[in-house]
C-alpha positions, 0 to 999 in steps of 0.5 A: 500500500502507498500514500495516495494523497495528503490534505490540510485544512488550515481553517476548520470546516473550510475547503482543504488543500492537497499537498505533496508532503507534510510535517507530522506534529504531535497534534496533527499535520503542520498547519492543519486546523489551527484556525476556527470561526466562532460565533459571538459567544465563542462557539466554533462554527462548522459547515454542518450548519453553515455550508458557505464555509466550504467556499473559503480557501485558506492558503498559508502565506508566511506566518499567516493566511490568504483567504479567498472566497466568492463574496469579497476580495482576498484577505491576508492576515498574520496574527500577532503571537503576543496578542492576548488570548480569549476562551473559545469552545470546540464541542465540549472543550474550552480552549484559549486562542488568539483573535485574528482581528476585525478585518478577518471578522468582517470578512467572515461575517459578510460571508455567513451573515452573522457576527463571527470572529476568526481565532488562531490556536497559537499553542497546540498543546492546549487541547488534550485528546479524549482520554478514553482513546489517547494518553495523557500527553496526546493533543489535538488542534481544532480538528473534531477529536483526533490529530489525523483521519485516514481513509482508503480509496478502496473503501470509497470505491466500495461505498460508491458501488453500493450507492449506485446499486441501490439507486438502480434498485430504487428505479433511478440512475446511478449517481456520479461517484462521491469524491473523497473530499466529502469525507475530509481525510488527512491522508488517503491510502491507495492499493489496500488489499480490500475495502475497509481493511483499515477497520482492523488496523491498530497501528500503521506506519506511513513512511517513517512515521508511526501512528496509533489507529485509535477509533473508527470515524462516525460520520455526520451530516457534513458528508451529505453536503456537496462541496461545490454547490453547498446543497444537502442530499441523502448520500452517503449516510443513507447507504452507510446506514444500510452497510456500515451501521452499528452502535447507533452510528455509521462509520467511514475512515479511521482516526490516528494519533501520531506516535512520533513526528517526521515528514510524510510524502505522497508515494510513501509506503503504508504498513499496518498492524492488526 
């Protein structure tokens, strides 16, 4: 097996970017989800309820970002490390982060139509991983719960085959295959021996970097949002509920925690342990 692609999402719930290589840090890929949009109360927002966030491209530039979207000219921002922090919330976690300023706040407010701010997690050691799945030293940035998400191209092909078969069973036409970016993985594995082989991995080495495979990923409504039109449909949750449902949830891909740091590159060998 080999590493087929690497994906980084500089701002949580905005459009991702594909890169040829990435540095693995203890809390995830370097530059991944260190920024988050929050509402007036400091609650993190996602594209689950604000699909227009998927229209934003955030590109790293020096010590900051360049923001591009359909609603306004591009904006460059560079948060100051010495700026006082504020308390924000991501799911059940309260975390201190730096507000990136009024220009970024106005830029995102104009996009979403409600008062919001953009914050930067300047110290990624602040948010621990759920101790049920990690150790006391494991950390995560503004990703949902874990540093990385691994998906398999073979599993997506199987899922798309199921979706097509069931569409025909209902008397319809097979839809276009869903792209992997619906699932927002960090890394995608090619040449897996069978679909969903990753379900059984306990550890996996990508290039020279070892990871723990700590939990399968239960999927939410975000996967049903077309990342180009921002409209919601029924797939893939409808089909996952038929083939991949247990414990009251549906499952696709596996969450990883790094056991070391280093650089991974497209084409690296992927070696799992069951």
